[in-house]
C-alpha positions in Angstrom: -39.4 -17.5 -1.2 -36.6 -18.2 1.3 -37.0 -16.8 4.7 -34.0 -15.4 6.5 -33.9 -14.0 10.0 -31.4 -12.4 12.2 -29.0 -11.2 9.4 -28.4 -7.7 10.7 -25.3 -5.7 11.6 -24.1 -2.6 9.9 -20.5 -1.7 9.1 -17.8 -0.7 6.9 -16.4 -0.3 3.5 -16.9 -1.8 0.1 -19.7 -0.6 -2.2 -21.0 -3.7 -4.0 -23.6 -3.3 -6.7 -25.0 -6.5 -8.2 -26.9 -6.7 -11.5 -28.4 -9.8 -12.7 -28.7 -10.0 -16.5 -30.8 -13.1 -17.1 -30.6 -14.0 -20.8 -32.9 -17.1 -20.8 -36.4 -16.1 -21.9 -38.0 -17.3 -18.8 -35.6 -15.4 -16.4 -36.2 -11.9 -15.2 -33.8 -9.0 -15.1 -32.8 -8.4 -11.6 -30.9 -5.3 -10.3 -29.3 -4.9 -6.8 -27.6 -1.8 -5.5 -25.5 -2.6 -2.5 -23.9 0.2 -0.5 -21.4 0.3 2.4 -20.9 2.4 5.5 -18.7 2.5 8.5 -20.2 1.5 11.9 -19.4 -0.5 15.0 -20.5 -4.1 15.3 -20.8 -6.0 18.6 -21.1 -9.7 18.8 -19.8 -10.5 22.3 -18.8 -7.8 24.9 -16.9 -5.6 22.5 -17.9 -3.4 19.6 -15.5 -2.8 16.7 -15.4 -1.6 13.1 -15.3 -4.3 10.6 -15.2 -4.4 6.7 -18.6 -5.5 5.3 -20.5 -5.4 2.0 -23.5 -3.2 2.1 -23.3 -2.8 5.8 -24.3 -6.4 6.3 -22.6 -9.1 8.3 -22.7 -11.6 6.8 -23.0 -9.9 3.4 -25.9 -10.1 0.9 -26.9 -13.3 -0.8 -26.2 -13.5 -4.5 -29.2 -15.1 -6.1 -29.0 -16.5 -9.6 -30.4 -19.2 -11.9 -28.5 -21.6 -14.0 -27.6 -19.8 -17.2 -27.7 -16.3 -15.8 -25.0 -13.7 -16.3 -23.9 -11.6 -13.4 -22.3 -8.2 -13.5 -21.0 -7.5 -10.0 -19.5 -4.1 -9.6 -17.2 -3.9 -6.5 -16.3 -0.3 -5.3 -13.8 -0.2 -2.5 -14.2 2.5 0.2 -12.2 0.5 2.8 -8.7 1.3 3.9 -7.5 -2.1 2.6 -7.1 -3.2 -1.0 -9.9 -5.7 -1.7 -10.7 -8.6 -4.1 -13.7 -10.9 -4.0 -13.6 -14.6 -4.9 -16.8 -16.4 -6.1 -16.0 -19.6 -4.4 -16.9 -22.6 -6.6 -18.3 -20.7 -9.5 -16.6 -22.1 -12.7 -15.2 -19.1 -14.6 -14.8 -20.8 -18.0 -11.9 -19.1 -19.8 -12.6 -16.1 -17.6 -10.1 -16.2 -14.7 -10.4 -12.4 -14.7 -13.6 -12.8 -12.7 -12.3 -15.5 -10.2 -11.0 -13.0 -7.7 -7.8 -14.2 -5.7 -5.5 -11.2 -5.3 -2.2 -11.4 -7.3 -3.3 -14.7 -8.9 -6.0 -13.7 -11.4 -6.1 -10.0 -10.7 -4.5 -7.2 -8.8 -6.7 -6.0 -5.9 -9.2 -3.2 -6.1 -7.6 -0.3 -4.5 -9.2 2.1 -2.1 -11.6 4.4 -4.0 -11.6 2.3 -7.2 -14.1 -0.1 -8.8 -14.1 -3.4 -10.7 -16.9 -5.3 -12.5 -16.9 -9.1 -12.1 -18.6 -10.5 -15.3 -19.8 -14.0 -14.5 -21.8 -16.5 -16.5 -23.4 -19.3 -14.5 -22.8 -22.4 -16.6 -23.9 -25.9 -15.8 -24.2 -25.3 -12.0 -26.9 -25.1 -9.5 -26.9 -25.2 -5.7 -25.1 -23.5 -2.8 -21.8 -21.7 -3.2 -20.5 -18.6 -1.5 -18.3 -15.5 -2.0 -15.6 -14.0 0.2 -12.7 -11.6 0.3 -9.5 -13.1 -1.1 -6.8 -11.0 0.3 -5.3 -10.7 3.8 -7.7 -12.1 6.5 -10.5 -9.9 5.3 -12.8 -12.9 4.7 -13.3 -12.9 8.5 -16.2 -10.5 7.9 -16.4 -10.1 4.1 -18.5 -13.2 2.9 -21.9 -14.2 1.8 -23.9 -17.0 0.2 -24.5 -17.7 -3.5 -27.8 -19.5 -4.3 -28.2 -20.9 -7.8 -31.5 -22.2 -8.7 -31.9 -24.8 -11.4 -33.2 -23.9 -14.9 -37.0 -23.1 -14.9 -38.9 -26.4 -15.0 -36.1 -28.5 -13.6 -37.0 -29.9 -10.2 -34.6 -30.8 -7.4 -33.7 -34.5 -7.4 -35.1 -34.7 -3.8 -38.4 -33.8 -2.2 -39.3 -30.1 -2.7 -38.8 -28.3 0.6 -41.5 -26.0 2.0 -38.9 -23.3 2.7 -35.2 -22.8 2.8 -32.6 -20.9 4.9 -29.0 -20.1 4.6 -26.8 -21.2 7.6 -23.4 -19.5 7.4 -20.8 -20.7 9.9 -18.0 -18.2 10.8 -15.6 -16.9 13.3 -15.4 -13.7 15.3 -12.5 -11.8 16.8 -13.1 -9.2 19.4 -10.1 -7.2 18.1 -9.3 -6.1 14.6 -8.1 -9.3 12.9 -5.5 -7.6 10.7 -3.9 -6.0 13.7 -3.7 -9.4 15.4 -2.2 -11.0 12.3 0.4 -8.3 11.8 1.5 -8.5 15.5 1.8 -12.3 15.2 3.9 -12.0 12.0 6.3 -9.6 13.8 6.8 -12.3 16.5 7.0 -15.1 14.0 4.1 -16.9 15.7 0.6 -17.9 14.9 -2.1 -15.2 15.5 -4.4 -15.5 18.4 -7.4 -17.8 17.7 -10.9 -16.3 17.2 -13.0 -15.5 20.3 -16.2 -17.2 19.0 -17.7 -19.2 16.3 -20.9 -17.7 14.7 -24.0 -18.9 12.9 -25.2 -16.2 10.5 -22.8 -13.8 12.2 -24.1 -14.4 15.7 -22.5 -16.6 18.4 -25.6 -17.5 20.4 -26.4 -17.3 24.1 -23.6 -19.6 25.3 -21.2 -16.7 25.1 -21.1 -13.8 27.5 -22.9 -10.6 26.5 -24.3 -12.3 23.5 -28.0 -13.0 24.5 -29.4 -10.8 21.8 -27.0 -12.1 19.1 -28.7 -15.3 18.3 -30.1 -16.4 15.0 -33.5 -18.0 15.1 -35.3 -20.0 12.5 -39.1 -20.5 12.8 -40.6 -23.8 11.5 -44.1 -25.2 11.2 -44.8 -28.7 12.4 -44.8 -31.3 9.6 -43.0 -29.2 7.0 -39.7 -30.0 5.4 -36.9 -27.4 5.2 -33.7 -27.0 3.2 -30.7 -25.7 5.0 -27.9 -24.3 2.8 -25.0 -24.6 5.2 -21.7 -22.8 4.5 -18.4 -23.0 6.4 -17.0 -19.5 6.2 -14.7 -20.0 9.2 -11.1 -19.0 8.6 -9.3 -21.9 10.4 -11.8 -24.5 11.7 -13.4 -27.6 10.4 -16.8 -27.7 12.1 -19.4 -30.3 13.3 -23.0 -29.1 12.9 -26.1 -30.6 14.4 -29.7 -29.9 15.4 -31.0 -31.1 18.8 -33.6 -33.8 18.3 -33.6 -33.8 14.5 -31.8 -35.8 11.9 -30.6 -34.3 8.6 -30.6 -35.7 5.1 -27.6 -34.7 3.1 -28.6 -33.9 -0.5 -25.8 -31.7 -1.9 -22.2 -30.7 -1.4 -20.3 -27.8 -3.1 -23.3 -27.3 -5.4 -23.3 -30.9 -6.6 -26.1 -33.4 -5.8 -25.2 -36.5 -3.8 -26.9 -39.7 -3.0 -29.1 -38.8 0.0 -28.3 -40.1 3.4 -29.4 -39.4 6.9 -27.1 -38.3 9.7 -27.3 -36.8 13.2 -24.4 -34.4 12.5 -22.4 -33.2 9.5 -18.7 -32.3 9.2 -17.9 -29.3 7.0 -14.5 -27.8 6.3 -13.7 -24.1 5.6 -14.8 -23.4 2.0 -17.3 -26.3 1.8 -21.1 -26.1 1.4 -23.6 -28.7 2.4 -27.4 -28.8 1.7 -29.5 -30.8 4.1 -33.2 -31.5 4.4 -34.8 -31.5 7.9 -38.4 -32.3 8.8 -40.1 -30.5 11.6 -41.6 -33.7 13.0 -40.4 -33.5 16.7 -42.6 -32.3 19.6 -43.0 -28.6 19.1 -40.4 -26.8 21.2 -37.2 -24.7 20.8 -34.1 -26.6 19.8 -30.5 -25.5 19.6 -28.6 -25.8 16.3 -24.9 -25.9 17.2 -21.5 -25.8 15.6 -18.1 -26.5 17.1 -14.6 -27.4 15.9 -13.4 -30.7 14.8 -9.7 -30.9 15.9 -7.9 -34.2 16.1 -4.4 -32.8 15.9 -2.3 -32.8 19.1 -2.9 -29.1 19.9 -5.0 -27.4 22.4 -8.7 -27.4 21.6 -10.8 -24.4 22.4 -14.4 -25.5 22.4 -16.2 -22.4 21.1 -19.7 -23.8 20.4 -21.9 -21.5 18.5 -25.6 -21.9 18.8 -28.8 -20.8 16.9 -32.4 -21.7 17.6 -34.9 -23.9 15.6 -38.2 -22.7 17.0 -41.5 -24.3 16.3 -44.4 -21.8 15.6 -46.4 -20.9 18.6 -43.7 -21.8 21.2 -42.8 -18.8 23.4 -39.3 -17.4 23.5 -39.1 -18.1 27.2 -38.7 -21.9 26.7 -35.1 -23.0 27.2 -33.8 -24.8 24.1 -32.0 -28.2 24.3 -28.5 -28.7 23.0 -27.7 -31.4 20.3 -25.3 -34.2 20.9 -22.3 -33.1 18.8 -19.4 -35.5 18.1 -16.4 -35.1 20.4 -13.9 -32.5 19.1 -11.5 -35.3 18.4 -14.0 -37.8 16.9 -11.9 -38.9 14.0 -14.0 -42.1 13.6 -17.1 -40.0 12.9 -15.3 -37.7 10.5 -13.9 -40.6 8.4 -17.3 -42.4 8.5 -19.2 -39.2 7.4 -16.9 -38.4 4.5 -17.1 -42.0 3.3 -20.9 -41.7 2.8 -20.5 -38.8 0.4 -21.1 -40.1 -3.1 -22.1 -38.4 -6.4 -25.7 -38.9 -7.6 -24.4 -40.3 -10.9 -27.7 -40.4 -12.9 -28.1 -39.8 -16.6 -29.2 -36.2 -15.8 -26.4 -35.6 -13.3 -23.5 -38.0 -14.3 -20.2 -38.4 -12.6 -17.7 -38.0 -15.5 -14.7 -39.3 -13.7 -11.4 -39.3 -15.8 -10.4 -42.9 -16.1 -7.2 -42.5 -18.1 -4.7 -40.1 -16.5 -2.2 -38.0 -18.3 -0.5 -36.4 -15.3 0.1 -37.9 -11.9 1.1 -35.3 -9.2 2.1 -36.1 -5.7 2.2 -33.2 -3.3 3.4 -33.4 0.4 2.0 -31.0 2.9 4.5 -29.8 5.5 4.8 -27.3 8.3 8.2 -26.1 9.5 10.2 -23.4 11.2 12.6 -21.1 9.3 15.1 -18.5 10.5 13.6 -15.0 10.5 16.0 -12.1 11.2 13.2 -9.6 11.2 11.0 -11.6 13.6 11.3 -10.9 17.4 11.7 -14.7 18.1 14.3 -15.1 15.3 12.2 -17.8 13.6 8.8 -18.0 11.9 6.5 -20.9 11.1 6.2 -21.7 7.4 4.1 -24.1 5.3 5.0 -25.9 2.1 4.0 -28.2 -0.7 6.8 -30.5 -1.9 9.1 -28.5 0.4 8.3 -25.2 -1.5 6.8 -22.3 0.3 4.8 -20.2 -2.2 5.8 -16.6 -2.6 3.0 -14.3 -3.7 4.0 -12.2 -6.8 3.6 -8.4 -7.1 1.5 -8.7 -10.2 -1.4 -11.0 -11.2 -0.2 -14.4 -12.4 -3.0 -14.5 -15.0 -1.8 -11.2 -16.4 1.8 -12.3 -16.5 0.7 -15.5 -18.3 -1.6 -13.8 -20.7 0.9 -11.1 -21.7 3.9 -13.5 -21.6 5.7 -11.4 -18.9 9.0 -12.9 -18.0 10.4 -13.2 -14.5 7.1 -13.3 -12.6 6.8 -17.1 -12.1 8.4 -20.4 -13.1 6.6 -23.5 -14.3 8.9 -26.1 -12.7 6.9 -27.0 -9.6 8.1 -30.6 -8.7 5.6 -33.3 -9.5 6.8 -35.3 -6.4 8.7 -34.4 -3.2 12.4 -34.0 -3.9 13.3 -36.1 -0.8 10.9 -39.0 -0.1 10.6 -40.0 3.5 8.2 -41.7 6.0 5.6 -38.9 5.7 3.5 -39.8 8.7 6.1 -41.6 10.8 7.8 -40.1 13.9 7.5 -36.3 14.2 10.2 -34.5 12.2 11.4 -31.0 13.0 13.6 -30.3 9.9 12.2 -28.7 6.8 14.0 -31.1 4.5 15.5 -28.3 2.4 12.4 -26.1 2.2 12.8 -23.3 -0.5 10.7 -20.3 -1.4 9.5 -19.3 -4.8 6.6 -18.6 -7.2 6.7 -21.9 -9.0 3.6 -23.3 -10.8 2.7 -26.5 -12.7 1.9 -26.3 -16.4 -1.0 -28.4 -17.7 -1.9 -29.2 -21.3 -5.4 -28.1 -22.3 -7.9 -31.0 -21.8 -5.4 -33.2 -20.1 -6.5 -35.4 -17.2 -4.8 -34.9 -13.9 -4.7 -36.9 -10.7 -3.4 -35.1 -7.6 -2.5 -36.9 -4.4 -2.2 -34.6 -1.4 -0.2 -36.3 1.5 -0.2 -34.9 5.0 3.2 -35.2 6.8 4.4 -35.2 10.4 6.7 -32.2 9.9 6.2 -30.5 13.3 2.9 -32.4 13.7 0.1 -33.9 11.6 -3.0 -31.8 10.9 -6.0 -31.8 8.7 -6.0 -29.5 5.6 -9.0 -28.5 3.5 -7.7 -27.8 0.0 -9.6 -25.7 -2.5 -8.9 -25.7 -6.3 -10.1 -22.7 -8.2 -11.5 -22.9 -11.7 -12.6 -26.6 -11.5 -14.6 -29.2 -9.7 -12.8 -32.5 -9.0 -13.7 -36.1 -8.1 -12.3 -37.3 -4.7 -11.5 -40.9 -5.8 -9.7 -42.1 -2.7 -8.4 -41.3 0.8 -6.7 -43.0 3.6 -4.7 -42.7 6.8 -1.0 -43.1 6.8 1.2 -43.0 3.7 -0.3 -43.2 0.2 0.8 -46.5 -1.5 1.0 -46.0 -5.3 1.0 -49.7 -5.8 -2.0 -50.8 -3.7 -4.2 -47.8 -3.0 -5.3 -46.9 -6.6 -6.9 -50.4 -6.8 -9.3 -49.2 -4.1 -10.3 -45.9 -5.9 -14.0 -45.2 -6.4 -14.2 -44.4 -10.1 -18.0 -44.9 -10.3 -19.7 -42.3 -8.1 -17.0 -40.5 -6.1 -18.0 -37.1 -4.5 -17.5 -34.1 -6.8 -16.2 -31.1 -4.9 -14.2 -27.9 -5.1 -12.8 -28.2 -1.6 -11.7 -31.4 0.2 -10.3 -32.1 3.6 -7.0 -34.0 3.7 -7.3 -36.2 6.9 -4.9 -35.7 9.7 -1.9 -38.0 9.1 -3.5 -39.2 5.8 -3.9 -38.5 2.2 -6.6 -37.8 -0.5 -6.6 -38.4 -4.2 -8.7 -36.4 -6.7 -9.0 -36.2 -10.4 -10.1 -33.5 -12.8 -9.9 -32.6 -16.5 -7.9 -29.5 -17.3 -10.4 -28.0 -19.8 -10.4 -24.5 -18.5 -7.5 -22.4 -19.7 -5.9 -19.8 -17.4 -4.1 -19.7 -14.1 -5.9 -21.4 -11.2 -5.0 -21.2 -7.6 -4.9 -24.2 -5.3 -4.4 -23.7 -1.6 -5.2 -24.8 1.9 -8.4 -23.0 3.0 -7.1 -22.6 6.6 -6.2 -18.9 6.3 -3.3 -19.5 8.7 -1.7 -22.0 6.5 -2.3 -20.1 3.3 -0.6 -17.1 4.9 2.4 -19.4 5.7 2.8 -20.4 2.0 0.6 -23.6 1.7 -0.4 -22.8 -1.9 0.5 -23.2 -5.6 -1.2 -22.6 -8.9 -1.8 -24.5 -12.2 -1.1 -22.9 -15.6 -3.6 -24.5 -18.0 -2.5 -23.8 -21.6 -4.8 -22.7 -24.3 -6.4 -25.2 -26.7 -6.2 -25.1 -30.4 -9.1 -22.7 -31.1 -10.2 -19.3 -29.8 -13.1 -21.1 -28.0 -10.5 -23.0 -26.0 -8.4 -20.0 -25.1 -8.4 -17.4 -22.2 -10.7 -14.5 -22.9 -9.1 -11.1 -23.2 -8.9 -9.1 -20.0 -11.6 -6.6 -19.3 -10.8 -2.9 -19.7 -11.3 -2.1 -16.0 -8.9 -4.8 -14.8 -7.3 -3.3 -11.6 -3.7 -2.2 -12.0 -1.0 -3.2 -9.5 
């Protein structure tokens, strides 16, 4: 069984009950009752109340096996409305269980409950769950561990033991208060006070000596680390002093194994690595810090945990790993280029080769007038110069019931005003508009999306997450995407398959997927700051010709708005 240490921390407000209904004959019925209470949690020098699931920070791990059905009953006792997104779980025809507030459901109101009914289909590996409303995922998050079907081994050496490593951020003050105050000013919120590993910052921070996660290992054994970046706004480097890591999986998809001294992991992404405890027995720091190559101030908040060999006393001072420099773009690009799908007969890479829809989206930041803001302006973000406006009702409900006036399906397939996207810095918004505008996709059509960073205000990296689908990252580059030359360099054989991908600073990425999952599916930057500013959109995937290719009816307990 997996071993987890240091996952304590009580606190506030959602009752989550998880029941595993395992229909395969060789799977057991598992029932979990998770309860919530209010408490103060301290991670640095300050204690504060936070929203948690079952009083745990991070929250409980959801265990499943490929083919299982999950019934997850969320009861909200918090002062905030809540919704939970099961990040990376493919909700076939069942967007009602996906979780983003006002996209596939209205949030669960205080004192109310909602059952997420999820069938795990064709997936195994590490995913995660988190709140998908406001900035509540700062503390409301946890791991999802999906084991393969009984009798199906990993396509890599069987580890002796495994551990979840969840990277996050910590604010000393209430994060929603910080965000609301910033919005009144029209400015970005204050950055977090610390990064964390399994909810704990480690001894490099003041007042945090007892808030350190420790993992004990036995010499000569191999361990699987399931690493999740649950941070709100930072891509992170992660390394272990003295130890190399073998990457074997990303976003619950097996990859061709390769060895590295450090990994780069963006918010929303997961990475499984094997480590062998073959170094001189000692205590070694695991560490995570931000990758930031944009021209803004870098705050090096390095979180640490301890890899401790059995028998080594706690008084031994650990050594720090050599992490890449915060602006090491060369390492970041090199690391991402090594990620390739396994592409075996058992785990094929079914990359769409003929494309029905080519979509080109520019990513922009800008400043708009804001009469209600103290500064008179506010920062906004846009795709193809459109700042997304969240509706007041769930988009999936509006689509399913043919409600008019909630959204339009005329999102532009390319920017209305082409320009030198990564040239000299631009300060204008190029006619940015606001609206709830979506893209309609025919069922089973093949889609290629190019996401292009721009130098509106400044260039910056952007991790984008697509709900409802995995996709193949067939190409990337620095500078402007060239539709005449760059497609010839696409990897259509074994590109990495993901649900979240980082658009490089001042560059572009191209991904492909098959729109075989009817419903309304969110796509957004997984930097919470940019999502709040409007860097998001959604796809409406039409029903197919049969009932088996159509959206399922909504559950009876779907939350009202």
